[in-house]
C-alpha positions as CSV (number, residue, x, y, z in Angstrom):
1,M,40.1,44.7,107.6
2,R,38.6,45.4,111.1
3,L,38.5,48.8,112.6
4,S,39.0,48.7,116.3
5,R,35.7,50.3,117.2
6,L,32.3,51.1,115.9
7,L,32.0,53.4,118.9
8,A,28.8,55.3,118.5
9,I,26.6,52.6,117.0
10,L,25.2,51.4,120.2
11,T,25.3,54.8,121.8
12,L,22.9,56.3,119.3
13,V,20.8,53.1,118.8
14,L,20.3,52.7,122.5
15,L,19.2,56.3,122.9
16,L,16.5,55.7,120.4
17,V,15.4,52.4,122.0
18,P,15.5,53.0,125.7
19,G,15.7,50.1,128.1
20,L,17.7,47.7,126.0
21,A,20.7,48.1,128.2
22,A,18.8,48.8,131.4
23,A,19.0,45.3,132.9
24,Q,22.4,44.9,134.5
25,E,23.6,41.9,136.4
26,S,24.0,42.4,140.2
27,D,27.6,40.9,140.4
28,W,29.3,44.1,139.4
29,R,32.1,45.4,141.7
30,E,32.9,49.0,142.0
31,R,36.3,50.7,142.0
32,P,35.9,54.5,142.4
33,T,38.5,57.0,141.3
34,E,38.5,60.8,141.4
35,H,36.3,61.1,138.3
36,F,35.0,57.6,137.6
37,D,33.2,54.7,139.1
38,I,34.8,51.6,137.5
39,L,32.4,48.6,137.4
40,Y,34.0,45.1,136.9
41,I,33.3,41.6,137.9
42,D,35.3,39.2,140.0
43,G,38.5,38.2,138.3
44,D,39.0,41.6,136.6
45,Q,40.1,43.5,139.7
46,A,43.7,43.8,138.3
47,T,42.3,45.2,135.1
48,S,40.2,47.7,136.9
49,E,43.3,48.9,138.8
50,R,45.1,49.3,135.5
51,Y,42.3,51.5,134.2
52,A,42.2,53.4,137.5
53,G,45.9,54.2,136.9
54,F,45.2,56.4,133.8
55,I,41.6,57.3,133.4
56,D,41.6,60.3,135.7
57,A,44.6,61.8,133.8
58,I,42.6,61.3,130.5
59,Y,39.6,63.0,132.1
60,D,41.9,66.0,132.9
61,E,43.4,65.9,129.4
62,V,40.1,65.8,127.5
63,S,38.6,68.5,129.8
64,A,41.6,70.8,129.1
65,I,41.3,70.2,125.4
66,F,37.6,71.3,125.3
67,G,37.7,73.7,128.2
68,H,34.7,71.8,129.6
69,R,34.5,69.4,132.6
70,T,31.7,66.9,132.3
71,A,29.9,65.9,135.5
72,T,31.5,63.2,137.6
73,P,31.5,60.4,138.5
74,I,31.3,58.9,135.1
75,T,30.6,55.2,135.0
76,L,33.2,53.0,133.2
77,R,31.8,49.5,132.8
78,L,34.3,46.8,131.9
79,Y,32.6,43.8,130.3
80,P,34.4,40.5,130.8
81,T,33.1,38.9,127.6
82,L,31.6,39.9,124.3
83,A,28.7,37.6,125.0
84,R,27.8,39.3,128.2
85,Y,28.1,42.7,126.5
86,Q,25.7,41.5,123.8
87,D,23.3,40.1,126.3
88,A,23.0,43.5,127.9
89,N,23.0,45.2,124.5
90,P,21.1,42.9,122.0
91,L,21.4,45.4,119.2
92,A,25.2,44.8,119.2
93,R,24.8,41.2,117.9
94,G,26.0,40.9,114.4
95,L,28.1,44.1,114.5
96,A,31.7,43.2,114.2
97,G,34.6,45.1,115.7
98,I,32.9,46.7,118.7
99,V,35.4,47.5,121.4
100,A,33.7,50.3,123.3
101,H,30.8,52.7,123.3
102,A,29.6,55.8,125.1
103,D,26.1,56.2,126.4
104,F,25.3,60.0,126.7
105,R,22.1,59.6,128.6
106,R,23.4,57.1,131.1
107,H,26.7,59.1,131.4
108,E,28.5,55.8,130.9
109,L,31.5,54.5,129.0
110,V,31.7,50.8,128.2
111,V,34.8,48.7,127.2
112,V,34.5,45.1,126.1
113,L,37.8,43.7,127.5
114,P,38.4,40.8,125.2
115,Q,38.2,43.2,122.2
116,T,41.2,45.1,123.5
117,A,43.5,42.1,123.7
118,A,45.3,43.0,120.5
119,Q,45.6,46.7,121.2
120,T,48.7,48.5,122.3
121,P,48.6,50.3,125.7
122,E,48.1,53.6,123.9
123,E,45.2,52.3,121.9
124,V,43.6,51.1,125.1
125,K,43.9,54.6,126.5
126,N,42.6,55.9,123.2
127,N,39.4,54.0,123.7
128,I,38.7,56.1,126.8
129,R,39.8,59.4,125.1
130,H,37.5,58.6,122.2
131,E,34.4,57.7,124.3
132,L,34.9,60.5,126.7
133,T,35.1,62.9,123.7
134,H,31.7,61.6,122.6
135,L,30.2,62.6,126.0
136,V,31.8,66.0,126.0
137,A,30.9,66.8,122.4
138,A,27.3,65.7,123.0
139,E,27.1,68.0,126.0
140,L,28.6,71.0,124.2
141,S,26.4,70.5,121.2
142,D,23.3,69.7,123.1
143,D,23.5,66.3,121.5
144,R,23.0,67.9,118.0
145,L,26.4,67.1,116.5
146,N,25.9,64.6,113.7
147,V,27.4,61.2,113.7
148,G,30.1,62.0,111.1
149,F,31.5,64.9,113.0
150,Q,31.2,63.0,116.3
151,E,33.3,60.2,115.0
152,G,35.8,62.5,113.2
153,L,36.4,64.6,116.4
154,A,36.6,61.6,118.7
155,Q,39.3,60.0,116.5
156,Y,41.2,63.3,116.3
157,I,41.5,63.5,120.1
158,E,43.3,60.1,120.1
159,R,47.0,60.0,120.5
160,P,49.2,58.6,117.7
161,A,49.1,54.8,117.6
162,P,49.5,52.1,115.0
163,E,45.8,52.2,114.2
164,L,46.2,55.6,112.6
165,E,48.3,54.1,109.8
166,T,45.5,51.6,109.2
167,R,42.9,54.3,108.8
168,I,45.1,56.2,106.3
169,K,45.5,53.1,104.2
170,L,41.7,52.7,104.2
171,L,41.2,56.3,103.2
172,Q,43.8,56.1,100.4
173,R,42.0,53.0,99.1
174,A,38.6,54.9,99.2
175,V,40.2,57.7,97.2
176,D,41.7,55.4,94.7
177,Q,38.4,53.6,94.2
178,D,36.4,56.8,94.1
179,R,34.4,55.7,97.1
180,L,34.5,58.8,99.2
181,L,31.2,59.7,100.9
182,A,29.7,63.2,100.4
183,W,29.6,65.2,103.6
184,S,25.8,65.0,103.5
185,D,26.1,61.2,103.7
186,L,27.9,61.5,107.0
187,D,24.8,63.1,108.4
188,D,23.1,59.7,108.2
189,R,24.2,57.2,110.9
190,D,23.1,54.1,108.9
191,T,25.4,55.2,106.0
192,V,28.2,55.9,108.4
193,Y,28.0,52.5,110.2
194,Q,27.4,50.5,107.1
195,N,30.6,51.8,105.5
196,P,33.0,52.1,108.4
197,D,36.1,51.4,106.3
198,V,35.3,54.7,104.5
199,S,33.3,56.8,106.9
200,Y,35.7,56.5,109.9
201,P,39.0,57.5,108.2
202,E,37.1,60.1,106.1
203,S,35.5,61.7,109.1
204,L,38.9,61.9,110.8
205,S,40.3,63.6,107.8
206,I,37.5,66.1,107.8
207,A,38.1,67.0,111.5
208,A,41.8,67.4,110.7
209,F,41.0,69.6,107.8
210,L,38.8,71.9,109.8
211,V,41.3,72.2,112.7
212,E,44.2,72.8,110.3
213,R,42.2,75.4,108.4
214,S,40.8,77.3,111.3
215,T,42.4,76.1,114.6
216,F,41.0,73.8,117.3
217,A,39.4,76.8,119.0
218,K,37.1,77.1,116.0
219,M,36.2,73.4,116.3
220,R,35.1,74.0,119.9
221,E,33.1,76.9,118.6
222,F,31.5,74.6,116.0
223,L,30.3,72.4,118.8
224,T,28.6,75.2,120.8
225,I,27.1,76.7,117.6
226,S,25.7,73.3,116.7
227,A,23.7,73.5,119.9
228,R,21.9,76.5,118.5
229,S,21.6,75.5,114.9
230,S,19.1,73.6,112.8
231,G,21.7,71.2,111.4
232,Y,25.3,70.7,110.6
233,R,25.2,72.8,107.4
234,S,24.0,75.9,109.3
235,A,26.5,75.3,112.1
236,L,29.4,75.0,109.6
237,E,28.5,78.2,107.8
238,R,28.1,80.2,111.0
239,T,31.4,78.9,112.4
240,Y,33.6,78.9,109.3
241,A,32.0,81.7,107.3
242,A,31.9,79.5,104.2
243,T,29.2,77.3,102.8
244,P,29.4,73.5,103.5
245,D,29.8,72.9,99.7
246,A,32.8,75.3,99.6
247,L,34.3,73.6,102.6
248,E,33.8,70.2,101.1
249,R,35.5,71.3,97.8
250,A,38.4,72.7,99.8
251,W,38.7,69.5,101.8
252,R,38.9,67.4,98.6
253,A,41.6,69.7,97.3
254,W,43.5,69.4,100.6
255,L,43.1,65.6,101.0
256,P,46.2,64.6,98.8
257,S,48.5,66.5,101.1
258,Y,46.9,64.9,104.1
259,L,47.4,61.4,102.7
260,A,51.0,62.3,101.7
261,G,52.0,62.8,105.4
262,G,49.9,65.6,106.6
263,Y,47.9,63.2,108.7
264,K,50.9,63.1,111.1
265,R,50.1,66.7,112.1
266,N,47.8,67.1,115.1
267,V,47.6,70.2,117.1
268,L,46.9,68.2,120.2
269,T,50.1,66.1,120.0
270,A,52.3,68.7,118.4
271,Y,50.4,71.9,119.3
272,D,50.4,74.5,116.6
273,L,50.6,78.0,118.0
274,T,50.5,79.8,114.7
275,G,46.8,80.6,115.2
276,A,47.5,82.3,118.5
277,E,50.5,84.1,117.0
278,A,48.3,85.4,114.2
279,L,45.8,86.7,116.7
280,L,48.5,88.6,118.5
281,R,49.8,90.1,115.2
282,Q,46.3,91.3,114.5
283,G,46.1,92.9,117.9
284,R,43.2,90.6,119.0
285,Y,44.7,90.2,122.5
286,A,41.6,89.0,124.2
287,D,41.0,86.2,121.7
288,A,44.7,85.2,121.8
289,K,44.6,85.1,125.6
290,T,41.5,82.8,125.6
291,E,43.1,80.4,123.1
292,L,46.5,80.4,124.8
293,Q,45.0,79.7,128.2
294,T,43.2,76.7,126.8
295,A,46.4,75.6,125.0
296,I,48.5,76.0,128.2
297,E,46.1,73.9,130.3
298,W,46.3,71.2,127.6
299,L,50.1,71.4,127.2
300,R,50.6,71.0,130.9
301,T,49.2,67.5,130.5
302,T,51.7,66.6,127.8
303,E,55.5,66.4,127.5
304,Q,55.7,69.4,125.1
305,S,57.8,71.5,127.4
306,D,59.2,73.7,124.7
307,V,55.8,74.4,123.2
308,L,54.4,75.1,126.6
309,Q,57.2,77.6,127.3
310,Q,56.4,79.3,124.0
311,A,52.7,79.4,124.7
312,E,53.4,81.0,128.1
313,E,55.6,83.6,126.5
314,L,52.8,84.4,124.0
315,L,50.3,84.6,126.8
316,T,52.5,87.1,128.6
317,R,52.4,89.2,125.4
318,G,48.7,88.8,125.1
319,V,48.2,90.0,128.7
320,A,50.5,92.9,128.0
321,G,48.4,93.8,125.0
322,L,45.3,93.8,127.1
323,R,47.0,96.1,129.6
324,A,47.9,98.4,126.7
325,E,44.3,98.4,125.6
326,A,43.1,99.1,129.1
327,L,45.5,102.1,129.4
328,A,44.2,103.5,126.1
329,G,40.7,103.0,127.3
330,A,41.5,104.8,130.6
331,A,43.0,107.7,128.6
332,R,39.8,108.0,126.6
333,A,37.6,107.8,129.7
334,A,39.7,110.5,131.5
335,L,39.4,112.7,128.4
336,E,35.7,112.3,128.4
337,A,35.6,113.2,132.1
338,G,37.8,116.2,131.5
339,D,40.6,114.9,133.8
340,Y,43.5,116.0,131.6
341,D,46.2,115.2,134.1
342,R,45.0,111.6,134.5
343,A,44.5,111.3,130.7
344,A,48.1,112.6,130.1
345,E,49.5,109.9,132.4
346,A,47.4,107.1,130.8
347,V,48.3,108.2,127.3
348,L,52.0,108.1,128.1
349,Q,51.7,104.7,129.8
350,A,49.7,103.3,126.8
351,Q,52.3,104.6,124.3
352,H,55.1,102.9,126.2
353,A,53.0,99.7,126.5
354,Y,52.3,99.5,122.8
355,A,55.9,100.4,122.0
356,D,57.1,97.5,124.1
357,L,54.8,95.3,122.0
358,G,56.0,96.8,118.7
359,D,52.3,97.5,118.0
360,T,51.8,100.7,116.1
361,R,48.1,100.3,115.3
362,Q,47.1,102.7,118.1
363,S,49.8,105.3,117.6
364,A,47.6,107.7,115.7
365,V,44.8,107.4,118.2
366,L,47.1,107.9,121.1
367,A,48.8,110.9,119.4
368,A,45.3,112.4,118.9
369,Y,44.6,111.8,122.6
370,A,47.9,113.5,123.5
371,Q,46.9,116.6,121.4
372,R,43.5,116.7,123.2
373,V,45.3,116.6,126.5
374,E,47.5,119.6,125.6
375,R,44.5,121.6,124.3
376,G,42.6,120.8,127.5
377,K,45.6,121.9,129.7
378,A,45.9,125.1,127.6
379,A,42.2,125.8,128.1
380,R,42.6,125.3,131.8
381,V,45.5,127.7,131.9
382,S,43.4,130.3,130.0
383,L,40.5,129.9,132.4
384,E,42.8,130.3,135.4
385,Q,44.3,133.4,133.8
386,A,40.9,134.9,133.2
387,L,40.0,134.4,136.8
388,E,43.2,136.1,137.9
389,L,42.5,139.1,135.7
390,A,39.0,139.3,137.0
391,R,40.2,139.4,140.6
392,S,42.3,142.4,139.6
393,L,39.3,144.0,138.0
394,R,40.7,143.9,134.5
395,Y,37.4,142.8,133.2
396,P,37.8,143.4,129.4
397,Q,41.0,141.4,129.2
398,A,39.5,138.7,131.4
399,R,36.5,138.5,129.2
400,V,38.5,137.9,126.0
401,I,40.5,135.1,127.6
402,A,37.4,133.5,129.1
403,D,35.9,133.5,125.6
404,Q,39.0,131.7,124.3
405,A,38.8,129.1,127.1
406,A,35.1,128.4,126.5
407,A,35.8,127.9,122.7
408,A,38.6,125.5,123.5
409,Y,36.5,123.5,125.9
410,L,33.6,123.3,123.5
411,S,36.0,122.0,120.7
412,L,37.0,119.3,123.1
413,G,33.5,118.4,123.9
414,D,34.1,119.3,127.6
415,R,30.7,121.0,128.2
416,T,31.2,121.2,132.0
417,R,34.3,123.4,131.8
418,A,33.0,125.3,128.8
419,E,30.0,126.2,130.9
420,Q,32.3,127.3,133.7
421,A,34.1,129.6,131.2
422,L,30.8,130.9,129.8
423,A,29.6,131.6,133.4
424,L,32.7,133.6,134.1
425,R,32.2,135.6,130.9
426,A,28.6,136.3,131.9
427,F,29.8,137.4,135.3
428,L,32.4,139.7,133.7
429,D,29.7,141.1,131.4
430,Q,27.6,141.8,134.5
431,R,30.5,143.4,136.3
432,Q,31.3,145.6,133.3
433,T,27.7,146.7,133.1
434,L,27.7,147.5,136.8
435,L,31.0,149.3,136.6
436,G,29.8,151.3,133.6
437,A,26.7,152.3,135.5
438,A,28.7,153.3,138.5
439,L,31.0,155.4,136.4
440,L,28.0,157.0,134.7
441,L,26.5,157.8,138.1
442,L,29.8,159.0,139.4
443,G,30.0,161.3,136.3
444,L,26.5,162.6,136.8
445,A,27.3,163.2,140.5
446,G,30.4,165.2,139.6
447,A,28.5,167.3,137.1
448,A,25.8,168.0,139.6
449,A,28.4,169.1,142.2
450,S,29.9,171.4,139.6
451,V,26.6,173.1,139.0
452,V,25.9,173.5,142.7
453,R,29.3,175.1,143.2
454,R,28.7,177.6,140.4
455,L,25.3,178.5,141.7
456,T,26.7,179.0,145.2
457,V,29.5,181.3,143.9
458,R,26.9,183.5,142.0
459,E,24.7,183.8,145.1
460,A,27.7,184.9,147.1
461,E,28.6,187.5,144.5
462,A,25.0,188.8,144.6
463,W,25.2,189.6,148.2
């Protein structure tokens, strides 16, 4: 049974043996679009127009899925015959079933037109989705994503078409005959391309498993982590927090449910928002916002209006959660700055924001902030009262209250205002000392005056 494409064979081989496809005939005509330069020969103008009618939309679609726009224009070369394709790509001779390939270094997609004759219109579009995914995945992974994951991901991006049922039958046969490849085998391109009836449907199922297990956002993360990893095993473990062996065992346990109908689930054609909902429930509003923005951009390229509306509602919740977090952060910052009025307002707004979300995780923290606000306000009242008492020269009372204000501010960690209260206390101590000295001097002066009066009286009596 023929698979419709051995997509990456020539891509990878040509990269290793540069120059094989360099010689191109000079009779190519060009049909530019917004994102592509379509190359065709005389006689295929109508076909080039047909491709021009949908390839830009597919570019937007794939870009939205990955959150990455590869450089444009991309060359799309439409070969009129298999022989001409093989003349330009000699290594393709003897490889059956080639319909298209992607050349990462040349930034080019190739379609062999006669090979698409039996395909449905959606399968023809899937050729472009598949090959464009190869370019994007290579860019995001710094061309380090191995062949098995490249093929699995590229197939996963395709829209549902009759070819999917063919792949599932091939995979079921491989399971029945105990011919499944180990994941490590999919790291070897020769093994993959020599066993396409097993490697292609199996790699698709692996991509589906990883997406279903941990969301498509994690799959995108796997690509970028692959760019910084020594190999697929390291990238898998860093992304999914599980060893590749554990993931492979879990995949084998999951596979029967996939073959029994799970293969019809695809987050890109029936977008699954449960991952974003879980992030919102966990209070991970920033992560939820990122995932939902990507989902919404993708959903706008589809006809899933109900799911799009749900995603937009969830995004609104995520944005509200971020606002609540910002208000809580503003309350904390105001407390640290000793601005208790601003902190009180921010705490109240944050409490209302979290209440609207039904999120009680920050209730205890905000209650503690509110208590700190009240203690700060009370300390401020005490300091103002101490200043008023000092103005009326009631220094002992003012000193006691200034002490209380200083202790309250120190307990709040408000050293600036604590130092103000302590400075007031030092001033009062100084004034009390001066006042005591003045009273002592006044007393001494009074005693001296009394002695002088007595001496004066005696002198008068003597005379």
